[in-house]
C-alpha positions as CSV (number, residue, x, y, z in Angstrom):
1,M,107.8,57.7,82.5
2,K,109.3,61.2,82.4
3,N,109.6,63.0,85.7
4,T,107.2,66.1,85.6
5,I,107.6,69.1,87.9
6,I,105.2,72.1,88.0
7,H,106.9,75.5,88.5
8,W,104.4,77.8,90.1
9,F,105.3,81.4,89.3
10,R,104.4,83.8,92.1
11,N,106.4,86.9,92.7
12,D,109.3,85.6,90.5
13,L,108.2,86.6,87.0
14,R,111.6,86.2,85.4
15,L,114.0,83.7,83.9
16,H,117.2,85.2,85.2
17,D,118.3,84.3,88.8
18,N,115.2,82.1,89.3
19,T,116.5,79.3,91.5
20,A,113.2,77.5,91.8
21,L,112.8,77.4,88.0
22,Y,116.4,76.4,87.5
23,Q,116.2,73.5,90.0
24,A,112.9,72.3,88.4
25,C,114.7,72.2,85.0
26,Q,117.6,70.3,86.5
27,D,115.4,67.8,88.3
28,A,112.7,67.0,85.7
29,Q,112.4,66.0,82.0
30,V,109.0,67.9,81.8
31,V,108.5,71.3,83.4
32,L,105.1,72.9,83.4
33,P,105.4,76.7,84.1
34,V,102.1,78.0,85.5
35,Y,100.8,81.3,86.8
36,I,97.5,81.2,88.7
37,L,95.3,84.3,88.7
38,D,93.5,84.1,92.0
39,P,90.2,86.1,92.1
40,A,90.8,86.5,95.9
41,S,93.8,88.6,95.1
42,I,91.8,91.4,93.6
43,E,88.5,91.2,95.4
44,T,87.1,93.9,97.6
45,L,87.3,92.8,101.2
46,P,84.4,93.0,103.6
47,G,84.3,96.4,105.2
48,S,86.4,98.0,102.4
49,T,85.3,100.2,99.6
50,F,88.2,99.4,97.2
51,P,89.7,96.1,95.9
52,K,92.9,94.6,97.0
53,A,94.4,95.3,93.6
54,R,93.2,98.0,91.2
55,E,93.9,98.7,87.5
56,H,97.4,100.1,87.8
57,R,98.7,97.1,89.7
58,M,96.9,94.6,87.4
59,R,98.1,96.4,84.2
60,F,101.7,96.0,85.3
61,L,101.1,92.4,86.3
62,L,99.4,91.4,83.0
63,E,102.2,93.1,81.0
64,S,104.8,91.1,83.1
65,L,103.0,87.8,82.4
66,A,102.8,88.6,78.7
67,D,106.6,89.2,78.7
68,L,107.3,86.1,80.7
69,R,105.2,84.0,78.3
70,H,107.1,85.6,75.4
71,N,110.5,84.7,77.0
72,L,109.4,81.2,77.7
73,R,108.2,80.7,74.2
74,R,111.6,81.7,72.9
75,Q,112.9,78.7,74.7
76,G,110.3,76.3,73.2
77,S,108.2,76.3,76.4
78,D,105.2,78.4,77.4
79,L,103.3,79.9,80.4
80,L,100.2,78.1,81.5
81,I,97.6,80.6,82.6
82,R,95.0,79.3,85.0
83,T,92.3,81.1,87.1
84,G,91.1,80.0,90.5
85,A,92.3,79.1,93.9
86,P,95.9,78.0,93.7
87,P,95.5,74.9,96.0
88,Q,92.8,73.5,93.8
89,V,94.4,74.4,90.5
90,L,97.8,72.9,91.4
91,A,96.3,69.8,92.8
92,E,94.3,69.2,89.6
93,L,97.4,69.9,87.4
94,A,99.5,67.5,89.5
95,E,96.9,64.8,89.2
96,Q,96.4,65.2,85.5
97,H,100.1,65.2,84.6
98,R,101.3,62.9,87.4
99,A,103.7,65.6,88.6
100,S,106.2,64.5,91.3
101,A,106.5,68.0,92.7
102,V,105.5,71.7,92.6
103,Y,108.5,74.1,92.8
104,A,107.8,77.7,93.8
105,G,109.3,80.8,95.4
106,Q,108.9,80.9,99.2
107,E,107.1,84.0,100.7
108,A,107.5,85.7,104.0
109,T,104.1,87.3,104.9
110,T,101.2,85.5,106.6
111,E,98.6,85.4,103.8
112,E,101.2,83.9,101.4
113,T,102.6,81.4,103.8
114,R,99.1,80.3,104.7
115,L,98.5,79.7,101.1
116,E,101.7,77.6,100.9
117,E,100.4,75.3,103.6
118,Q,97.0,75.0,101.8
119,V,98.8,74.0,98.6
120,R,100.9,71.4,100.5
121,Q,97.8,69.8,101.9
122,A,95.9,69.9,98.6
123,L,98.8,68.0,96.9
124,Q,98.9,65.2,99.3
125,P,96.3,62.9,97.5
126,S,98.4,63.0,94.3
127,G,101.7,62.4,96.2
128,A,103.3,65.5,94.8
129,Q,105.6,67.4,97.0
130,L,105.8,71.2,97.5
131,N,109.4,72.4,97.2
132,L,109.7,76.1,98.3
133,V,112.9,78.0,97.4
134,W,113.8,81.3,99.0
135,M,114.3,84.0,96.3
136,L,112.8,87.1,97.9
137,S,115.8,89.0,99.2
138,L,119.4,90.1,98.5
139,Y,120.7,87.9,101.3
140,H,119.7,84.3,101.7
141,P,118.3,83.5,105.1
142,D,121.0,80.7,105.5
143,D,123.7,83.4,105.1
144,L,122.4,85.8,107.8
145,P,124.5,86.1,111.0
146,F,121.3,85.4,113.0
147,G,118.2,83.2,112.7
148,I,114.8,84.6,111.6
149,A,113.7,84.7,115.2
150,Q,116.7,86.8,116.1
151,V,116.4,89.4,113.4
152,P,117.4,92.7,115.1
153,D,114.6,95.2,115.8
154,A,116.6,98.1,114.5
155,Y,117.4,98.5,110.8
156,R,120.8,99.9,111.7
157,D,121.8,96.8,113.6
158,F,120.4,94.5,110.9
159,R,122.4,96.4,108.2
160,K,125.7,96.5,110.1
161,S,125.5,92.8,110.9
162,C,124.7,91.9,107.3
163,E,127.4,94.1,105.8
164,K,130.1,92.7,108.1
165,Q,129.1,89.0,108.3
166,A,126.8,88.1,105.4
167,R,127.5,87.6,101.7
168,V,125.5,88.0,98.6
169,R,125.4,84.8,96.6
170,E,126.1,84.7,92.9
171,E,123.1,84.6,90.6
172,T,121.6,81.3,89.7
173,P,122.3,80.4,86.0
174,M,119.6,80.9,83.3
175,P,117.6,77.7,83.0
176,T,117.2,75.7,79.8
177,L,113.6,74.7,79.6
178,P,112.5,71.5,78.1
179,P,109.8,71.6,75.4
180,L,106.3,71.8,76.7
181,P,104.0,68.8,76.1
182,D,100.8,69.1,74.2
183,I,98.6,71.0,76.7
184,A,96.2,73.9,76.7
185,V,98.1,76.9,77.9
186,G,95.2,79.2,78.5
187,Q,94.6,82.8,77.5
188,L,96.0,85.7,79.4
189,P,93.1,87.8,80.7
190,T,92.7,91.5,80.0
191,L,91.7,94.2,82.4
192,E,88.3,94.2,80.9
193,T,87.7,90.5,81.5
194,L,88.9,91.0,85.1
195,G,86.2,93.7,85.5
196,L,88.7,96.6,85.7
197,E,89.0,99.8,83.7
198,V,92.0,100.4,81.4
199,P,93.9,103.3,82.9
200,P,94.4,106.1,80.3
201,P,98.0,107.1,79.5
202,N,99.1,110.1,81.6
203,D,101.8,112.4,80.2
204,R,102.4,113.8,83.7
205,A,103.7,110.5,85.0
206,A,107.3,110.4,86.2
207,I,107.9,107.3,84.1
208,H,105.7,104.9,82.2
209,F,106.3,101.6,83.8
210,V,106.1,98.6,81.4
211,G,105.8,95.3,83.2
212,G,108.2,92.4,82.5
213,E,111.7,91.1,82.8
214,T,112.7,92.6,79.4
215,A,111.8,96.2,80.5
216,A,113.4,95.6,83.9
217,L,116.8,94.6,82.4
218,Q,116.5,97.5,80.0
219,R,116.0,99.9,82.9
220,I,119.2,98.7,84.5
221,E,121.0,99.2,81.2
222,T,119.6,102.7,80.7
223,Y,120.0,103.9,84.3
224,F,123.4,102.5,85.0
225,W,125.2,102.4,81.7
226,Q,123.6,104.6,79.1
227,R,122.7,107.6,81.2
228,D,125.3,107.0,84.0
229,L,122.7,108.0,86.6
230,L,123.9,105.7,89.4
231,R,126.8,108.1,89.8
232,T,124.5,110.7,91.5
233,Y,121.7,108.5,92.9
234,K,122.3,109.5,96.5
235,H,121.9,113.2,95.7
236,T,118.9,112.9,93.4
237,R,116.8,110.1,94.9
238,N,114.4,112.4,96.8
239,Q,113.5,114.5,93.8
240,L,109.9,114.3,92.5
241,L,109.9,115.0,88.8
242,G,111.1,112.9,85.9
243,E,112.2,109.3,85.4
244,D,115.9,109.8,86.2
245,Y,115.9,111.1,89.8
246,S,115.8,107.6,91.2
247,S,116.3,104.0,89.9
248,K,112.6,103.2,89.6
249,F,113.5,99.5,90.1
250,S,110.8,99.0,92.7
251,A,107.9,97.9,90.5
252,W,110.0,95.2,88.8
253,L,111.5,94.1,92.1
254,A,108.1,93.8,93.7
255,N,106.8,91.6,90.9
256,G,109.9,89.5,90.7
257,C,110.7,90.7,87.1
258,L,114.1,91.8,88.5
259,S,116.3,90.0,91.0
260,P,117.8,92.0,93.8
261,R,121.0,90.1,93.2
262,R,121.1,91.2,89.6
263,V,120.9,94.8,90.8
264,Y,123.6,94.2,93.4
265,W,126.1,92.6,91.0
266,E,125.5,95.2,88.4
267,V,126.3,97.9,91.0
268,R,129.6,96.0,91.8
269,R,130.4,95.9,88.1
270,Y,129.7,99.6,87.8
271,E,132.0,100.3,90.7
272,Q,134.8,98.4,88.9
273,E,134.2,99.8,85.5
274,R,133.0,103.4,86.2
275,K,133.0,104.7,89.8
276,K,132.6,103.7,93.4
277,N,131.1,106.4,95.6
278,V,128.4,107.1,98.2
279,S,125.7,106.7,95.5
280,T,126.7,103.2,94.6
281,Y,126.8,102.3,98.3
282,W,123.4,104.0,98.8
283,L,121.6,101.9,96.3
284,I,122.8,98.7,98.0
285,F,121.8,100.4,101.3
286,E,118.3,100.6,100.0
287,L,118.3,97.0,98.9
288,I,119.2,96.1,102.5
289,W,116.2,98.1,103.7
290,R,114.1,95.9,101.4
291,D,115.6,92.8,103.0
292,Y,115.0,94.2,106.5
293,F,111.3,94.5,105.8
294,R,111.1,90.9,104.4
295,F,112.9,89.3,107.3
296,Q,110.9,91.4,109.8
297,A,107.7,90.1,108.1
298,A,109.0,86.6,108.4
299,R,109.8,87.1,112.1
300,Q,106.7,89.2,113.1
301,G,104.0,87.3,111.2
302,N,100.5,88.9,111.2
303,R,101.6,91.6,113.7
304,I,102.8,93.9,110.9
305,F,99.2,94.1,109.6
306,L,97.7,95.0,113.0
307,A,97.1,98.6,114.1
308,S,99.1,98.0,117.3
309,G,102.0,96.6,115.3
310,P,104.9,94.4,116.4
311,R,105.4,96.5,119.5
312,N,101.7,96.2,120.6
313,V,101.2,100.0,120.8
314,P,97.9,101.2,122.2
315,T,95.6,102.2,119.3
316,D,93.5,104.9,121.1
317,G,93.8,108.3,119.4
318,W,93.4,107.0,115.9
319,K,90.0,107.8,114.5
320,K,88.0,105.7,112.1
321,D,86.8,108.8,110.3
322,Y,86.1,107.7,106.8
323,D,85.2,111.2,105.5
324,L,88.7,112.5,106.4
325,F,90.3,109.3,105.0
326,A,88.3,109.7,101.7
327,R,89.5,113.3,101.3
328,W,93.1,112.3,101.9
329,A,92.8,109.4,99.4
330,A,91.3,111.7,96.7
331,G,94.0,114.4,97.1
332,Q,91.6,116.9,98.6
333,T,93.2,117.7,101.9
334,G,93.9,121.4,101.1
335,I,97.6,120.8,101.7
336,P,99.1,121.1,98.2
337,F,102.2,118.9,98.7
338,V,100.1,116.1,100.0
339,D,97.3,116.5,97.4
340,A,99.8,116.4,94.6
341,N,101.3,113.2,95.8
342,M,98.0,111.5,96.3
343,R,96.8,112.6,92.8
344,E,99.9,111.2,91.3
345,L,99.2,107.9,93.0
346,N,95.6,107.8,91.9
347,A,96.5,108.7,88.3
348,T,99.6,106.5,87.8
349,G,99.8,103.9,90.6
350,Y,103.2,105.3,91.6
351,M,104.5,107.8,94.2
352,S,108.0,108.6,95.3
353,N,109.3,107.3,98.6
354,R,109.6,110.9,99.8
355,G,105.9,111.4,99.0
356,R,104.8,108.2,100.7
357,Q,106.3,109.2,104.0
358,N,104.8,112.6,103.9
359,V,101.2,111.6,103.0
360,A,101.4,108.8,105.6
361,S,102.6,111.3,108.2
362,L,99.7,113.7,107.6
363,L,97.1,110.9,107.7
364,L,98.0,109.1,110.9
365,H,99.9,111.3,113.4
366,R,98.1,111.7,116.7
367,G,98.8,113.1,120.1
368,E,100.9,116.3,120.5
369,K,101.8,116.2,116.8
370,S,98.3,115.4,115.7
371,D,97.4,116.0,112.1
372,L,94.4,113.9,110.8
373,S,94.9,111.0,113.3
374,V,93.1,108.6,111.0
375,W,93.2,104.9,111.4
376,W,96.5,104.1,109.7
377,P,95.8,100.6,108.3
378,W,93.3,102.2,106.0
379,G,96.2,104.2,104.4
380,A,98.3,101.1,104.1
381,A,95.4,99.1,102.5
382,Y,94.8,102.0,100.1
383,M,98.4,101.9,98.8
384,E,98.2,98.2,98.6
385,S,95.3,98.6,96.2
386,L,97.0,101.1,93.9
387,L,100.8,100.8,94.0
388,I,102.3,99.0,91.0
389,D,105.4,98.3,93.2
390,Y,103.3,97.0,96.1
391,D,104.7,94.2,98.1
392,P,103.3,93.4,101.6
393,A,106.5,93.5,103.5
394,S,107.8,96.9,102.3
395,N,104.4,98.6,102.2
396,W,103.2,97.5,105.7
397,G,106.7,97.7,107.1
398,N,107.0,101.3,106.1
399,W,103.6,102.2,107.4
400,N,104.6,100.5,110.7
401,M,107.5,102.8,110.9
402,V,105.7,106.0,110.2
403,A,102.9,105.0,112.7
404,Q,105.7,104.2,115.2
405,V,104.4,100.7,115.9
406,G,107.1,98.8,114.1
407,A,109.9,96.7,115.5
408,D,112.4,99.5,115.0
409,A,111.6,102.1,117.6
410,H,114.3,104.6,116.5
411,G,113.5,107.9,115.0
412,D,110.6,110.3,114.9
413,R,108.7,109.8,111.6
414,Y,106.7,113.0,111.9
415,F,107.1,115.2,108.8
416,N,106.7,119.0,108.7
417,M,104.8,119.4,105.4
418,Y,106.0,123.0,104.8
419,T,109.6,122.2,105.4
420,Q,109.4,119.1,103.2
421,A,107.6,120.9,100.4
422,T,110.0,123.8,100.3
423,R,113.0,121.5,100.4
424,Y,111.9,119.1,97.7
425,D,109.6,121.3,95.6
426,P,110.9,124.8,96.2
427,Q,109.6,126.2,92.9
428,G,106.2,124.3,93.2
429,E,106.7,122.5,89.9
430,Y,105.6,119.2,91.2
431,V,102.5,120.6,93.0
432,K,101.5,122.5,89.9
433,R,101.9,119.5,87.7
434,W,99.3,117.5,89.8
435,C,97.2,120.5,91.1
436,P,96.9,122.6,87.9
437,E,94.3,124.8,89.6
438,L,97.2,126.3,91.5
439,Q,99.4,127.0,88.5
440,H,99.2,130.8,88.9
441,V,100.1,130.8,92.6
442,P,103.7,132.2,93.2
443,A,106.1,129.5,94.4
444,D,106.8,131.3,97.7
445,K,103.0,131.4,98.5
446,L,102.1,128.0,97.3
447,H,102.9,125.7,100.2
448,L,101.1,127.8,102.7
449,L,98.2,128.5,100.4
450,S,95.4,129.0,102.9
451,L,97.4,131.6,104.8
452,N,97.1,134.0,101.9
453,S,94.3,136.6,101.8
454,A,91.1,136.0,99.8
455,Q,92.1,138.8,97.5
456,E,95.5,137.3,96.8
457,L,93.9,133.9,96.1
458,A,91.4,135.5,93.8
459,N,94.2,137.2,91.8
460,W,95.7,133.7,91.3
461,G,92.3,132.1,90.3
462,V,91.9,130.3,93.5
463,E,88.8,130.3,95.8
464,L,89.1,128.0,98.8
465,G,86.1,125.7,99.1
466,T,85.3,126.1,95.4
467,T,88.4,125.7,93.1
468,Y,90.5,124.2,95.9
469,P,89.6,122.7,99.3
470,F,90.0,124.4,102.6
471,P,92.9,122.7,104.5
472,L,92.0,119.8,106.8
473,V,95.0,120.9,108.9
474,N,95.9,124.5,109.6
475,P,99.4,124.9,108.0
476,I,100.4,127.6,110.5
477,K,101.4,124.7,112.8
478,W,104.4,124.1,110.5
479,T,105.7,127.6,110.5
480,R,107.5,130.0,112.8
481,R,104.4,132.1,112.9
482,K,102.8,129.7,115.3
483,Q,105.6,130.2,117.8
484,E,105.4,134.0,117.3
485,Q,101.7,133.9,118.2
486,E,102.1,131.8,121.4
């Protein structure tokens, strides 16, 4: 009897550098590649008004699965699509096909690791083993200069230790998949069959993200080699308009369509063939940030999802004011720079890293630097619902840092909205793209909009409270005028 192994695709929707899939193909004569759409992954949780995953995230995922299926078919295999709870589905597959094992990528966050244990238990009656392979990060845990329990609190210490003492492994070779036996592969669902609306195309989007490994590898080719944009990445990465200001790899990395090691080794090749500079270093620097959040998630467990965070910070001062939260979420705060970013997120499922830090800062800061002081986990959950590049470790890890509850206690994550807006959108082009009702406001008046007179606003076609909301925070706090009045 031929040895059969099930490869359970999770956040590794690719063939390149897929160690779990490669090992399955080495160890078995029959490999059943399967992806399981778990209804629990998109449901609306009790006490919430929005689902865990909305249309933008799911569109990208379905495109990624379609591309994965296409690439598997080119090798004479296919992608089995199943719907249901993964423990039950995998147990049934293992029983039906007498599989010896299920191979899968290992995860770091609590919901995912809990699911792994449930799968392990469900497989026991069939005798199949669950073989988990770490593929989440640039550095492999076995190559770190410390154990998971000793991961440094500070990113700086983590990065320096890794740069000096760790190594990045070579990519795993492309697998050769055996032919798939006669089996019903299942249909890939659509957004409509999942009960979600199809998001309309938006010509204001910085980039139209297409899910899948094919698009991911093409983006590397375009960004690094065709347009030579890696050369200036460090200096452009905080811009807000257009597809070229940053790598935009995050969505493909989050869904596993792109391996972080592929990015790393392409950077090294670029340094040899084109140029080595601060920008090439900075892209690797950002990949190490990504690793830091994953290893902190593995170390901290459920604490990254708690309002008190890994440092067990007191939570008094944060308000569960849903009206304020809803206005923030809708891009109706009356602070143009924040509203533009939130509207981009709602319309496209994407927002720049610079934007994410600013909108989070306005939502959650309390105490002496109080802005809205709203319960920060609501903001993190909202971005989880919408971001096409959502992954739990990076999303919640970054919110931990802005809320100052994370393991790394270094740095003040409060952002002055006026300073940020005038630095990164000095001509107001970004704000006017997403807040077209402000298109006639002069650039030097835009970011402190509510401080202009009613007559000036009328001249620009703006009436606060009618065409554009009154600000939820008085912007004078971010200017020198406040100090002059005190």
